[in-house]
C-alpha positions as CSV (number, residue, x, y, z in Angstrom):
1,M,3.7,27.4,-3.5
2,P,4.0,24.2,-1.3
3,A,6.8,21.8,-2.2
4,R,5.8,19.0,-4.6
5,I,6.2,15.4,-3.8
6,P,8.8,14.2,-6.4
7,T,8.2,11.6,-9.1
8,L,11.4,9.7,-10.1
9,D,12.3,7.5,-13.1
10,I,13.2,4.1,-11.8
11,R,14.9,3.1,-15.1
12,R,17.9,5.1,-13.7
13,F,18.2,2.4,-11.1
14,T,17.2,-0.7,-13.1
15,H,18.8,0.3,-16.4
16,P,21.2,3.1,-15.7
17,S,22.7,5.0,-18.6
18,S,25.8,6.1,-16.7
19,P,27.7,4.9,-13.7
20,G,26.4,7.8,-11.5
21,D,22.8,7.2,-12.5
22,R,22.0,4.5,-10.0
23,Q,23.6,6.4,-7.1
24,A,21.7,9.6,-8.0
25,F,18.4,7.7,-8.1
26,V,19.2,6.2,-4.7
27,D,20.1,9.6,-3.2
28,E,16.9,11.3,-4.7
29,L,14.6,8.5,-3.6
30,G,16.1,8.4,-0.1
31,A,15.7,12.2,0.2
32,A,12.1,12.0,-1.0
33,Y,11.2,9.4,1.6
34,R,13.0,11.3,4.4
35,E,11.1,14.4,3.6
36,W,7.7,13.0,2.5
37,G,7.4,9.3,3.1
38,F,6.0,9.4,-0.5
39,A,7.3,9.4,-4.0
40,G,6.0,8.8,-7.5
41,I,7.7,6.1,-9.6
42,R,7.5,6.2,-13.4
43,N,8.8,4.0,-16.2
44,H,8.1,1.1,-13.9
45,G,7.7,-1.4,-16.7
46,I,4.2,-2.6,-15.7
47,P,2.1,-2.5,-19.0
48,Q,-0.8,-0.2,-19.0
49,S,-2.9,-3.0,-20.5
50,L,-2.3,-5.1,-17.4
51,I,-3.4,-2.3,-15.2
52,D,-6.5,-1.6,-17.3
53,D,-7.4,-5.3,-17.4
54,A,-7.1,-5.6,-13.6
55,Y,-9.3,-2.5,-13.1
56,R,-11.9,-3.9,-15.5
57,V,-12.3,-7.2,-13.5
58,F,-12.3,-5.4,-10.2
59,Q,-15.0,-3.0,-11.3
60,A,-17.0,-5.9,-12.7
61,F,-16.9,-7.5,-9.2
62,F,-18.0,-4.4,-7.4
63,A,-20.9,-4.0,-9.8
64,L,-22.3,-7.4,-8.6
65,P,-25.4,-7.5,-6.3
66,E,-24.7,-7.0,-2.6
67,D,-25.9,-10.5,-1.7
68,T,-23.5,-12.0,-4.3
69,K,-20.5,-10.0,-3.0
70,K,-21.3,-10.8,0.6
71,Q,-20.9,-14.6,-0.2
72,Y,-17.2,-13.8,-0.4
73,H,-17.0,-12.2,3.0
74,V,-15.1,-14.4,5.5
75,A,-16.6,-13.8,9.0
76,G,-13.8,-13.5,11.6
77,G,-11.1,-13.5,8.9
78,G,-10.0,-9.9,9.6
79,G,-10.5,-9.1,5.9
80,A,-7.4,-11.1,5.1
81,R,-8.9,-12.7,1.9
82,G,-12.1,-12.1,-0.1
83,Y,-14.6,-9.3,0.3
84,T,-15.0,-6.6,3.1
85,P,-18.3,-4.8,2.8
86,F,-19.0,-1.1,2.9
87,G,-18.9,0.5,6.3
88,V,-16.5,-1.8,8.2
89,E,-12.9,-0.3,8.1
90,T,-12.4,2.7,10.3
91,A,-9.2,4.7,10.5
92,K,-7.4,4.4,13.9
93,G,-9.0,6.9,16.3
94,A,-11.7,8.0,13.8
95,K,-15.4,8.3,14.9
96,H,-16.8,7.3,11.5
97,F,-16.2,4.4,9.1
98,D,-14.6,4.9,5.7
99,L,-16.8,5.1,2.6
100,K,-15.4,2.1,0.8
101,E,-15.7,-1.6,0.1
102,F,-12.8,-3.7,-0.9
103,W,-11.3,-7.1,-1.9
104,H,-8.1,-8.7,-0.7
105,I,-5.8,-10.9,-2.9
106,G,-2.9,-12.5,-1.0
107,R,0.2,-14.4,-1.9
108,E,-0.3,-17.9,-3.4
109,I,1.6,-20.3,-1.2
110,P,1.6,-24.1,-1.0
111,D,-0.7,-25.7,1.6
112,D,2.3,-27.2,3.3
113,S,4.0,-23.8,3.8
114,K,5.0,-22.9,7.4
115,Y,3.0,-19.7,6.9
116,R,-0.3,-21.3,5.8
117,D,-1.9,-20.8,9.3
118,V,-1.6,-17.0,8.9
119,M,-1.8,-16.8,5.1
120,P,-5.0,-18.5,4.0
121,P,-5.8,-19.5,0.5
122,N,-7.2,-16.8,-1.8
123,L,-10.9,-16.6,-2.7
124,W,-11.8,-16.0,-6.3
125,P,-15.3,-14.7,-7.5
126,A,-16.8,-17.2,-9.9
127,E,-18.9,-14.5,-11.4
128,V,-16.0,-12.7,-13.0
129,A,-14.2,-15.1,-15.4
130,D,-10.7,-13.7,-15.5
131,F,-10.6,-12.1,-12.1
132,R,-8.0,-14.5,-10.8
133,E,-5.7,-14.3,-13.9
134,K,-5.7,-10.5,-14.1
135,G,-5.8,-9.8,-10.4
136,Y,-2.8,-12.1,-9.6
137,A,-0.8,-10.8,-12.6
138,L,-1.0,-7.3,-11.2
139,Y,-0.1,-8.7,-7.7
140,S,3.0,-10.3,-9.1
141,A,4.0,-7.2,-11.1
142,L,3.7,-4.9,-8.1
143,D,5.5,-7.4,-5.8
144,A,8.5,-7.3,-8.3
145,L,8.5,-3.5,-8.5
146,G,8.3,-3.2,-4.7
147,A,11.4,-5.4,-4.4
148,Q,13.3,-2.9,-6.7
149,V,12.2,0.1,-4.5
150,L,13.3,-1.8,-1.4
151,A,16.7,-2.5,-3.0
152,A,17.3,1.2,-3.6
153,L,16.2,2.1,-0.1
154,A,18.5,-0.6,1.4
155,L,21.5,1.0,-0.4
156,H,20.4,4.5,0.9
157,I,20.8,3.4,4.5
158,G,24.0,1.4,4.0
159,L,22.6,-2.1,3.7
160,P,23.4,-4.6,0.9
161,E,21.1,-4.1,-2.1
162,D,19.5,-7.6,-1.6
163,W,19.0,-7.2,2.2
164,F,15.2,-7.3,1.9
165,A,15.0,-10.1,-0.6
166,D,14.9,-13.1,1.7
167,K,12.8,-11.2,4.3
168,T,10.0,-10.5,1.9
169,D,10.0,-13.4,-0.5
170,S,7.1,-15.0,1.3
171,G,5.7,-11.7,2.6
172,N,2.1,-11.5,3.7
173,S,1.5,-8.8,1.1
174,I,-2.0,-7.8,0.0
175,L,-3.4,-6.4,-3.2
176,R,-6.5,-4.4,-2.3
177,P,-8.9,-3.3,-5.0
178,I,-11.1,-0.6,-3.5
179,H,-14.4,0.9,-4.6
180,Y,-15.5,4.2,-3.1
181,P,-19.2,4.4,-4.2
182,P,-20.8,7.7,-5.3
183,I,-21.6,10.0,-2.4
184,T,-25.3,10.9,-2.7
185,A,-25.8,13.0,0.5
186,D,-24.4,16.4,1.4
187,D,-22.6,17.2,4.7
188,I,-21.9,13.6,5.8
189,P,-19.3,13.3,8.5
190,N,-17.5,10.3,6.9
191,V,-14.7,10.7,4.4
192,R,-13.7,8.1,1.8
193,A,-10.6,7.2,3.8
194,G,-9.8,8.8,7.1
195,A,-6.3,10.1,7.9
196,H,-4.1,7.2,8.6
197,E,-0.7,5.6,8.2
198,D,-0.2,2.2,6.4
199,I,0.8,-0.8,8.5
200,N,3.3,-2.5,6.1
201,L,6.8,-1.9,4.7
202,I,5.8,0.1,1.6
203,T,2.6,0.6,-0.3
204,L,2.4,0.8,-4.1
205,L,-0.7,2.6,-5.4
206,V,-1.5,2.0,-9.1
207,G,-3.9,4.1,-11.2
208,A,-6.3,5.8,-8.8
209,S,-9.2,6.8,-11.0
210,A,-9.9,10.2,-9.4
211,A,-8.3,12.9,-7.3
212,G,-8.6,12.8,-3.5
213,L,-5.3,11.5,-2.1
214,E,-3.7,14.1,0.3
215,V,-0.4,13.8,2.2
216,L,0.3,15.6,5.5
217,S,3.6,17.6,5.3
218,H,6.0,18.1,8.1
219,E,4.6,21.7,8.3
220,G,1.1,20.3,8.9
221,E,-0.3,21.1,5.4
222,W,-2.4,18.7,3.5
223,V,-0.7,18.4,0.1
224,P,-2.8,16.9,-2.8
225,F,-0.9,14.1,-4.7
226,T,-2.7,13.1,-7.9
227,S,-0.2,11.2,-10.0
228,D,-0.1,11.0,-13.8
229,A,-1.6,7.9,-15.3
230,D,1.8,6.2,-15.9
231,T,3.0,6.8,-12.3
232,I,2.8,4.5,-9.4
233,V,2.7,6.2,-5.9
234,V,4.9,4.4,-3.4
235,N,4.8,5.3,0.3
236,I,6.4,4.2,3.5
237,G,4.4,2.1,6.0
238,D,4.8,1.8,9.8
239,M,6.8,-1.4,9.7
240,L,9.6,0.3,7.7
241,Q,9.4,3.4,9.9
242,R,9.9,1.2,12.9
243,L,12.7,-0.8,11.3
244,T,14.5,2.3,10.3
245,N,14.0,4.2,13.5
246,H,11.9,6.9,11.7
247,V,14.7,7.6,9.2
248,Y,11.9,6.8,6.7
249,P,8.7,8.3,8.1
250,S,5.3,6.7,7.6
251,T,3.4,9.8,6.5
252,T,-0.2,10.4,7.4
253,H,-2.5,10.5,4.4
254,R,-6.2,10.5,3.5
255,V,-8.7,10.3,0.7
256,V,-11.0,13.3,0.8
257,N,-14.5,13.6,-0.6
258,P,-14.5,15.6,-3.9
259,P,-16.6,18.7,-4.2
260,G,-19.9,19.1,-6.0
261,D,-20.8,16.7,-8.9
262,E,-17.4,14.9,-8.6
263,A,-18.6,13.3,-5.4
264,R,-21.5,11.7,-7.3
265,K,-19.0,9.6,-9.2
266,P,-17.4,6.4,-8.0
267,R,-13.7,6.2,-7.3
268,Y,-11.5,3.1,-7.7
269,S,-8.0,2.5,-6.5
270,V,-5.7,-0.5,-6.1
271,P,-3.0,-0.3,-3.4
272,F,-0.5,-3.1,-3.0
273,F,0.6,-3.5,0.7
274,L,4.1,-5.0,0.7
275,H,4.7,-7.0,3.9
276,P,7.7,-8.9,5.3
277,N,7.5,-12.7,5.9
278,P,5.3,-13.3,8.9
279,D,8.1,-14.4,11.1
280,F,10.4,-11.5,10.2
281,V,11.5,-9.7,13.4
282,I,11.1,-6.0,13.2
283,D,14.1,-4.7,15.2
284,V,15.6,-1.3,14.8
285,L,18.5,-1.4,12.3
286,P,21.8,-0.4,14.0
287,S,22.7,1.8,11.0
288,T,19.7,4.0,11.8
289,V,20.6,4.7,15.4
290,S,22.7,7.7,16.3
291,A,23.2,10.2,19.1
292,D,20.7,12.5,17.4
293,N,18.3,9.6,16.7
294,P,18.4,7.1,19.6
295,S,16.5,3.9,19.3
296,R,12.7,4.5,19.7
297,Y,11.8,0.8,19.9
298,P,13.8,-1.3,22.4
299,E,11.4,-4.2,22.1
300,P,11.4,-6.2,18.8
301,I,8.2,-7.6,17.4
302,T,7.4,-10.1,14.6
303,A,5.7,-8.8,11.5
304,Q,2.7,-11.0,12.2
305,G,2.4,-9.8,15.8
306,Y,2.5,-6.2,14.7
307,L,0.0,-6.8,11.9
308,E,-2.5,-8.3,14.3
309,E,-2.1,-5.4,16.8
310,R,-2.9,-2.9,14.1
311,L,-5.8,-4.8,12.5
312,K,-7.7,-4.6,15.8
313,E,-7.2,-0.8,15.8
314,I,-8.8,-0.3,12.4
315,K,-11.8,-2.6,13.2
316,L,-10.8,-5.5,10.9
317,K,-10.1,-7.9,13.8
């Protein structure tokens, strides 16, 4: 039997019942990320009703006519806000585009923010009455949960618990509702999401509505990871891999097309891509450099510079 990606109870960190509980959670979470780059988080405190409401408004948007949805596509915007149509995003190095359409919700910031030039205002579809309310509520809840995960990871690599707090409080983070339409043809070369690594610090995936997510193990095996309904999947992105000198690996993953009649059903998922503030400098942490693990990245880069490099690779720029 292949090893299973662990699912951990984050209450042991946020509401520990014994002095050793927090440290045990930190140790187990760190070990999961060193091995897999992935973990499940349960008892996260985000109400199921909020998740259900968000999925309802997202599905209502994707059910709108194509011409209506395309009014919310920002040409030249790199998909940063609003709608990205089917057939655009392509995994780095892949020959075929992914079988999905999606929407992007970003952080609400004041117009006079120093980040406004790289973090545009959100678009909100007028056709779905409570899209903004429900969508941004989920954004905020996942942002807060992500901060807790980062606090535990900071402790695991010898940093202060709040080390990430002022580096992500204006992060260019994205909530991405995705619709994978039913697959109606057999033997197509495309997959729902080609093998890739995420760009950001960590990704929180809430309530994928169907199986299909697979994670590539160190041994080269594709390991399915379908979480329970009350579990949020959290994985490491390339920015955190770079910052930690690969102590936390950014693991390759994909969404495969299901067999038979399951392929004729739509799939929805909602990842939250947690980013640092745009001017945060990604420079290898000294605590992650050793004789066995020399620095792999002598040149630092800003989070915004790194993001723009990567968006070009996946055909969003």
